[in-house]
C-alpha positions, 0 to 999 in steps of 0.5 A, a space after each residue: 314920750 313928753 307931757 302935752 299941753 294941749 292938743 286938738 280937740 276933734 284928734 282928743 275927742 277921737 283918742 278918747 273914743 267920744 267919736 268912733 272916728 277922726 273924721 266924725 269928730 273933725 265933722 261934728 265940729 264942723 257942724 257946730 255940734 262940739 263947744 269948749 268951755 262954752 263956745 263953739 269950736 272948729 276942729 284945729 281949736 285946742 283944749 288943755 287940762 281943766 276944760 269943758 267940753 260939750 259934744 251933742 249927740 243924739 239931741 242930748 249934750 255929753 259934758 266932759 271935762 279934760 283931764 288928761 291929754 292924749 292924740 293917739 287912740 288908747 284903750 277904753 280904760 285909759 280913755 276914762 281916766 282922761 276926762 270927767 264925766 258930768 253928763 246929767 242922766 238921761 230923763 225918765 221915759 215916762 217925760 219924753 214925749 209919746 206918740 200921741 194916740 187917737 181915742 177910738 172912734 175919733 178922726 178916720 174910720 178904721 178898716 174895719 169901720 169903713 167895712 161896716 159903713 159900706 155894708 151898712 150903705 149897701 155897696 
């Protein structure tokens, strides 16, 4: 097989297992979740060795640098050799915003407290 000089970004991202399906990769490109070298890319945009690809997944950016071009889906071990992952580690769970909790006695009464109020009022 001849060495490739470029490949479509959606095909490459699918082939190296960044997306489960090629259509999911194409849809992500259409939605603007894929950037090549900092610019939003269309599905047919070509990538070359050394290009930086950013993919938005679950609110976080996955940053990879293309080190080898493939257009056919490959196994996980070969796929890991096709890019260098520069994604920063996820933030610790403490820094992720937690759901606000209400102090006891503040705000709306609980069902138990409503029953006690009804008993006091004689209902």
